[in-house]
C-alpha positions as CSV (number, residue, x, y, z in Angstrom):
1,M,-141.1,-158.2,-48.4
2,T,-137.7,-156.5,-47.5
3,T,-136.9,-152.7,-47.6
4,T,-133.6,-150.3,-47.0
5,F,-133.8,-148.4,-44.1
6,F,-130.1,-146.3,-43.9
7,L,-128.5,-149.4,-45.0
8,M,-130.1,-151.6,-43.0
9,Q,-132.1,-153.9,-44.8
10,I,-135.7,-154.7,-43.1
11,F,-137.9,-157.9,-43.6
12,K,-141.2,-158.0,-42.6
13,L,-142.2,-161.2,-40.9
14,N,-145.4,-162.9,-41.0
15,Q,-146.2,-166.6,-41.0
16,N,-145.5,-167.1,-45.0
17,N,-142.1,-166.1,-44.5
18,F,-141.1,-167.2,-41.2
19,E,-138.9,-170.5,-42.4
20,G,-137.5,-168.6,-45.3
21,L,-136.5,-165.7,-42.7
22,V,-135.4,-168.2,-39.9
23,R,-132.8,-169.2,-42.8
24,I,-131.7,-165.8,-43.5
25,I,-131.5,-164.8,-40.2
26,I,-128.9,-167.7,-39.4
27,K,-126.8,-167.3,-42.3
28,S,-126.7,-163.5,-41.5
29,I,-125.7,-164.6,-37.7
30,K,-122.8,-167.0,-39.0
31,R,-121.8,-164.1,-41.1
32,G,-121.0,-161.6,-38.1
33,K,-124.0,-159.8,-38.5
34,I,-126.0,-157.8,-36.3
35,I,-129.8,-158.3,-36.4
36,I,-132.6,-156.1,-35.2
37,C,-135.1,-159.0,-33.4
38,P,-138.4,-159.0,-31.7
39,T,-138.4,-160.6,-28.5
40,D,-141.1,-161.8,-25.7
41,T,-139.7,-158.4,-24.1
42,V,-138.3,-156.0,-26.3
43,Y,-136.9,-155.4,-29.8
44,G,-133.5,-156.6,-29.7
45,L,-130.2,-156.6,-30.8
46,I,-128.5,-160.2,-31.2
47,C,-125.8,-161.9,-32.8
48,D,-123.2,-164.9,-32.2
49,A,-122.2,-164.8,-28.9
50,E,-118.8,-166.7,-29.7
51,N,-118.0,-163.9,-32.7
52,K,-115.9,-160.9,-31.0
53,A,-116.0,-158.9,-33.5
54,A,-119.6,-159.4,-34.0
55,V,-119.9,-158.5,-30.0
56,R,-117.6,-155.7,-30.5
57,K,-120.1,-154.3,-33.0
58,I,-123.2,-154.9,-30.5
59,F,-121.3,-152.6,-28.2
60,K,-120.4,-149.6,-30.5
61,I,-124.0,-149.6,-32.4
62,K,-125.2,-149.2,-28.3
63,K,-122.6,-146.8,-27.4
64,R,-122.0,-149.2,-24.6
65,N,-119.4,-149.2,-21.9
66,F,-117.9,-152.8,-22.0
67,Q,-117.9,-152.1,-18.4
68,K,-121.7,-152.7,-18.6
69,P,-121.8,-156.9,-19.6
70,I,-124.8,-158.2,-22.3
71,S,-126.5,-161.6,-22.0
72,I,-127.4,-164.4,-23.8
73,F,-130.2,-166.4,-24.9
74,V,-129.8,-169.8,-24.7
75,K,-131.8,-172.6,-26.0
76,D,-132.8,-175.1,-23.4
77,F,-131.2,-175.7,-19.8
78,K,-128.8,-178.3,-21.4
79,T,-127.1,-175.6,-22.9
80,A,-127.1,-173.4,-20.0
81,R,-125.6,-176.1,-18.0
82,R,-122.9,-176.3,-20.0
83,I,-122.2,-172.2,-19.5
84,A,-122.8,-171.2,-16.2
85,V,-122.7,-173.4,-12.9
86,I,-126.6,-173.8,-11.6
87,E,-126.6,-175.7,-8.4
88,K,-129.7,-177.6,-7.5
89,N,-131.7,-175.3,-5.6
90,Q,-130.5,-172.7,-8.2
91,G,-132.6,-174.5,-11.2
92,K,-135.5,-175.0,-9.0
93,F,-136.1,-171.2,-9.5
94,L,-135.1,-171.1,-12.2
95,N,-137.3,-174.0,-13.4
96,K,-140.2,-171.9,-12.5
97,L,-139.5,-168.6,-14.7
98,W,-137.8,-170.6,-17.7
99,P,-138.2,-169.7,-20.8
100,G,-139.6,-166.5,-19.5
101,K,-139.0,-163.0,-19.0
102,L,-135.6,-163.8,-16.8
103,I,-132.3,-163.0,-17.1
104,A,-130.4,-165.0,-14.4
105,V,-126.9,-164.1,-13.3
106,L,-124.7,-167.3,-12.9
107,E,-121.3,-167.9,-12.2
108,A,-119.6,-168.3,-15.8
109,K,-118.0,-172.3,-16.9
110,R,-116.2,-171.2,-19.8
111,K,-115.2,-167.6,-21.6
112,F,-117.1,-165.8,-24.1
113,P,-115.8,-162.6,-26.1
114,R,-115.0,-159.4,-23.8
115,G,-118.5,-158.3,-22.7
116,I,-120.3,-161.1,-21.9
117,V,-118.7,-162.4,-19.0
118,C,-117.7,-159.6,-16.5
119,R,-115.2,-159.6,-14.2
120,L,-116.1,-161.4,-11.2
121,G,-116.8,-164.3,-13.6
122,K,-120.7,-164.0,-13.7
123,I,-122.4,-164.3,-17.1
124,G,-126.2,-163.5,-17.4
125,L,-128.1,-165.9,-19.4
126,R,-132.2,-166.7,-20.1
127,I,-134.4,-169.1,-22.3
128,P,-136.6,-166.4,-24.0
129,N,-140.3,-167.6,-25.0
130,H,-140.8,-166.8,-28.4
131,K,-141.4,-168.7,-31.5
132,L,-138.6,-167.0,-33.5
133,L,-135.8,-167.1,-31.3
134,T,-136.7,-170.9,-30.4
135,A,-136.4,-172.0,-34.2
136,I,-133.2,-169.8,-34.4
137,L,-131.6,-171.0,-31.5
138,N,-132.5,-174.7,-32.1
139,K,-130.9,-174.8,-35.7
140,F,-128.2,-172.4,-35.0
141,K,-126.8,-174.4,-32.0
142,N,-124.6,-171.2,-30.6
143,P,-125.8,-168.9,-27.7
144,L,-127.1,-165.5,-28.8
145,A,-125.7,-162.2,-27.0
146,Q,-128.8,-160.0,-26.9
147,T,-129.2,-156.8,-25.8
148,S,-132.3,-154.4,-26.1
149,A,-131.9,-152.2,-29.4
150,N,-131.3,-149.0,-28.4
151,I,-128.4,-147.0,-28.0
152,S,-127.6,-146.5,-23.9
153,G,-129.3,-144.0,-22.1
154,K,-132.3,-144.0,-24.3
155,P,-135.6,-146.2,-24.0
156,A,-135.8,-149.9,-25.2
157,S,-139.1,-150.1,-27.2
158,T,-141.9,-152.6,-28.2
159,K,-142.0,-150.2,-31.2
160,I,-140.0,-150.7,-34.7
161,E,-140.8,-147.0,-35.6
162,E,-139.0,-146.1,-32.4
163,V,-136.4,-148.5,-32.3
164,L,-135.6,-147.6,-35.9
165,S,-135.7,-144.2,-35.3
166,Q,-132.8,-144.3,-32.8
167,F,-130.5,-145.2,-35.3
168,E,-131.7,-142.7,-38.0
169,K,-128.2,-140.6,-37.8
170,Q,-126.0,-143.3,-36.3
171,R,-122.3,-144.0,-37.8
172,I,-122.4,-147.7,-37.1
173,L,-125.4,-149.6,-37.5
174,P,-127.1,-153.1,-37.1
175,D,-127.3,-154.6,-40.2
176,L,-130.7,-156.7,-40.7
177,V,-133.9,-155.8,-39.6
178,I,-136.7,-158.5,-38.5
179,D,-140.2,-156.0,-38.3
180,A,-142.4,-158.1,-36.9
181,G,-144.7,-154.9,-36.2
182,N,-145.2,-153.1,-32.8
183,L,-144.9,-155.9,-29.9
184,K,-147.4,-156.2,-27.0
185,H,-146.6,-153.7,-24.4
186,S,-143.5,-155.4,-22.5
187,K,-140.5,-154.2,-19.9
188,P,-137.2,-155.3,-20.6
189,S,-136.5,-158.9,-18.8
190,K,-136.0,-158.9,-15.1
191,V,-132.3,-159.5,-13.9
192,I,-131.7,-161.6,-10.7
193,D,-128.2,-162.4,-9.5
194,L,-128.6,-165.9,-8.0
195,T,-124.7,-166.4,-7.2
196,E,-125.4,-164.6,-3.8
197,E,-126.4,-166.3,-0.6
198,K,-130.1,-165.0,-1.4
199,P,-131.5,-163.9,-5.3
200,K,-130.5,-160.1,-5.7
201,T,-133.4,-158.3,-8.4
202,L,-130.6,-155.9,-10.3
203,R,-133.4,-155.3,-12.6
204,K,-136.7,-155.2,-12.0
């Protein structure tokens, strides 16, 4: 089922349309679209992490300062190691927590569009523990830029109506909405900087 809300297409997610929606999402991401998507924490905004225009649009949608980088979803450790430096001790630490609700800040190995790698050369990575995101990542191949689906300064949410209400009067909107109903109560993912001598928690 699809509806329209302020020019955003809304697709209701269920078991019967899961595979079809994965194809629609991937096709949309390849076209540079921004999608509101359920995650294993709160509703998020996702796009192709290698598409400069799409990443720039996410910042405009959120009204977020480019000095505050967003993180990326990757499908597995192999992909993470191609993108960032993961030392042996860091790998052991992450192996206990990935996939899951942890963004690890690591030293970037490669370039991404502005707004993903910070000026110190660090990048935030996460392997999500969510059926839909895993299916998208496995079939799309590229990492996904990701951030909570809210205007900067306003709260992230697990409730779809609260998420949509934040974009009601905005000039720049996401393109697609994947409505999975209200998610289980959760806070945004924890953020830990692993590039320091000791892990440093940036967000609890």
